[in-house]
N, C-alpha and C positions, 0 to 999 in steps of 0.2 A: 504494500500500500504506500509506503514512504517513497519507494522508487517511482511508483506511478505518479504521485503528487509532484515529484521533482520534474517529471516530463511535462506535466500540465497541472499547474497548481489549482486551476478551477475545473478540472475534470469532474464530472458528476459521479456520485457514489454508484449510480446505476452502471455507468460505463466502466468504472474500475472493477466493480463486482463481476461484470460479465467477462472481463479479461482474466480475472483471478480465479474464476470458478467459485465465487462465494455469493452469499445473499447480500442484497443491498443493505439490509438491516445490520448484518455482521460488520460490513465495512464501515458504515456510519457509526456504529457503537464503538468500534476500535478507535476511529479517528477522534471522536468526542471524548473518549476516556483519556487518550494521550494529551489532548488539548486542555482538558480540565486540570491535568497535572502540570501544565506549563512545559511539557516535554516536546510539544509539537505545535507549530503555528505556521500558517502560510501568510506571507505579507506581500503587498504590492509595493515595489520600489520604483522610484522615478530615476531613470538613467538617461541623462541628456548631456553628453560630454561637451556639446557646444555651449551649454548654459552653466555648467558647474565643473569645478576641478576638485579632486579629492586629495587630502593630506593625511598622512599618518603622524600622529603626535605622541610624544612621550613626555609626560608631565611630572614634575616634582612639585608637590603641594607644600605650602607653608606648614610648619609644625602645628598640629592640632586641628587642621582644617580639611583633612583628607575626606572625611565623610560628607561634609557639606559640598566640597568640590565635586565629588562623585555624583551626588544627587543633581547638582546643577548641570553637569555635563550630560547626564542621562536624560534630563528633561528637555534639552534643546532639540529642536526639530532638525538641526543641521549636523548632528552627531550620530555615529553608529559604532558598534563593536567597542563599547567602553569596558575596559578590563582593569583589574588590579593585578600588578605584577609582584612576584615573590620578593621578599626582603625589602631593600630600599629601591627596588626597580620603579616605584611610582605607579602612575596611572597611564594607560594608553587609550587612544581612541582614533577613529577616523572622522575627519571634519570635512564637510562639503562647503566650498566657497564659491560664490558666483563669479563666473569667468568675466563678466562685464566689468568687474572692479578693476581688471587689467593690472593689478598690483598685489600679488599674493603676499608680499612681505608686509605691506601696510594693513591688509585685511587680517593677517595673522596677529599683528601687533594689537589691532582693535579687539580681536578675540581674547588675547591674553589679558588685556586690561579688564574687559567686561567679565571674564570668568574669575578674576582674582588669582591668577596663576603666578607663582614665583619664577619658575624657569620652565622652558619648553623647548624641545628639539623637534624639528619638522622635516618630513620627507614627502615630496610630491609623488603620488602614485602615478606611474606613467602608463604602462600597459599590463593588464592581467595576463599571466602566462599559464596559470593552472587553477583549477577549481571553478572556472566559469561554467555556469550551468549545473553546479552541484559538486559536492565533495565526492571523488571517485569511490571512496569507501562505502558509499550508500547507493551506488549505481550498479550493483552486481546481482540483484535479485531476479530480474525479469529477463526472459529470452529475447533475442532480437525481434522475433515475431510479435511478442507481447508489447514490446516497446513501440513498434510501428503502429500497433492498434490503439495505443494510448496517446501518441503525439497528436497535437492539434493539427488540423489540415492547414497547409500553407495557402495564403491567398494567391489568386491568379494575378498576372501582370495587369490585366484590365481592371480588376478590383482595386489594386494599389493605386493606379493612375486616377481613379475616380475619387479617391479619398481627399478630403480637404487638407489644408496645410497643417503641420503639427502644432501650430500656435495654440496655446491652452486658453480656454475660456474660463470664466469664474466657476461654471458648473463642472468643468474638467478638474480644476484645482480641488474643488470640494470632493469630487469622486476619488481622486488620487489620495486625498487625506483619509478617506474612509477605508480604502483598500490597504493603506499603510498600517492600519490597525488590524484588519481582518481581510485578507485577500480572497477568502471564500464567502464573503458576505453575499447573500443572494441578490440577483438582479432586481427582484421586487423590493427588497429593503433599500437597496441603493437608489432606486427610482423614487421611493417615498422620501428618502433623506435629501436627495438633490433637487427634487421637484421637476424632473424630466421624465419622459415616457420610458418604460422598461425596454422597449425596442431600441431606443436611442442609447441607453446605458450599455446594452450588449454590443451594439455596433461600435460605440466609442471605445470600449475596452479592447475590442478586436483591432481597431485602427491604431490605438496607442501601443498595443503589444507588438503588432507586426511592424510598426515603424521603429521599434526599439526604445521608445520613450518609457514604456512601462514593462517591467519584468516581475516575475513572481519568484520569491525566495522561500524555500522551505526551511524554517528554523527548527532544528532537531537537537535534542540533548544528546551529545555523543555517547553518553553513558548507556544509551539504549543499544549501542553497538559494542559495548565493553571498552570504549575509549575513555579512560578516566583521567588522562593527563593532557592538558592543552598547553602548547608551547608556541611562543613567538620566536622566529628565527631570522637573523640577519646574515646574509652571505655577501662577502666581498669577492667579486668575480672579475677575472680578466675579460676585457671587452670582447675579445675574439671568441670566448667560450660562452657568451651569454645565450646565443641561440641554442647550442647543444644542451646546456644545462636546463634551459627553459623547457625544452622538449622532454628531457628526462623527468622533470618534476611533474609534468602532465600525467605520467604513468604511475606515479607513486600514490598508493592508496592512503598514505599517511598525510598527504598534503590537502588540507581543506581549502586553502587559497594561497596564491602566490602572485606577486606583481613586481615588475621592475620599478625602480625608484630613483630619485635624485639622492645625493648625499654620499657619504663614505662607503656605504654598502649598496650594491646594485640590485639585490633581490630581497624582498621581505616576504616571509611565508608564515602562515598559521598552520601548525601541525597537530595531529591527534594521535595519541599513543595509549596503549594499555597501561603501562607503568614505566618507571625510569629505566628498567632493563631494556624495554622495547625502544626507548629513546636512544640509549647507548648503542644498541645494535644498529639502529637506523643511521646514526652518525658515522659509525665505523664501516658498515657494509654497503650503504646506499650513497651517502654523501661523500664519505672519505675517498671513495674510488673514482669520483668524477674529476677529470683533469680540468684545471682552470680555476678552481676555488682556492683563493688565497687564505681566507679565514672564515670562521663561522662563530656567531654569538647567539646564545639561546637564553630565553627567560621563561620561567614557568608562570602560567596564569593561575592565580589562586582563586579568582572569582570573576565571572562575567556579570557586569551590572546591566548591560544592554547589548542586544545583538543587532540584527539588521533592521528590524522594524521599529515602529514607534513604540515607546514605552507604554505598557498598559498596567503594570504593577509597580507601585513606588519602590525604589531600591531601599534595601535595609542595611 
């Protein structure tokens, strides 16, 4: 079921059940049980690289203000993946800044002042190289035939050409905010909340999705897969080896996400492991044998305060 949702976050329980050979009621029950435990959530994310740029921040909070800073970061609409790092590693997060500002340094300084941060290091995320479309470790349950049956139908060229420009209206913005909380909210509920016809809601979701403006992320507790250790990893890589190492990371089931970045290290990755022994083995047998890596730095995540979607439960 989790693999099916990664292929199409808004696939109906009827469709998923038919492919899996289960009853619709069984699929619905399992989904809602996991969601009620906050172990699973489908969220709609707005991805428009022409409008926003993403920065990975590592923040050192003033003494005694860590809890308040974590809450403040998590409650912002422009942050995601807010985490507490082990020891004195501080807090990390991804911040989206409007590209129209044309000055990332000035925008980051305004953010630092508004958030009350003592020190912050920033790396611009350049191009995702692994984990796009889902962590590979959770994409192994379905056969190729089952995957084909669950993928949404691609629009025809004629349909794409008939769509209006991707410019967002006020109702679009309202729709996207609702999907950021619950990507599986029914079209009927979305229509009532936005005040537009249900058919328009369905069409606009399809348009925004197929244009790449809207994508659906499946937030899953890695512990469901026995992955109890989350690690953020920075790799310093020789430029000539970037392509080869990026390709290798795509095939590693331990890599939840990886991107090239600015800064002293060229690749940032979020990794998932069973335990520290698993981490050691990965560094020795998978990373250590790749030519072109000059150094690797890892930090253990002790707690995720916020993941990809809008915060729905106040951080503790």
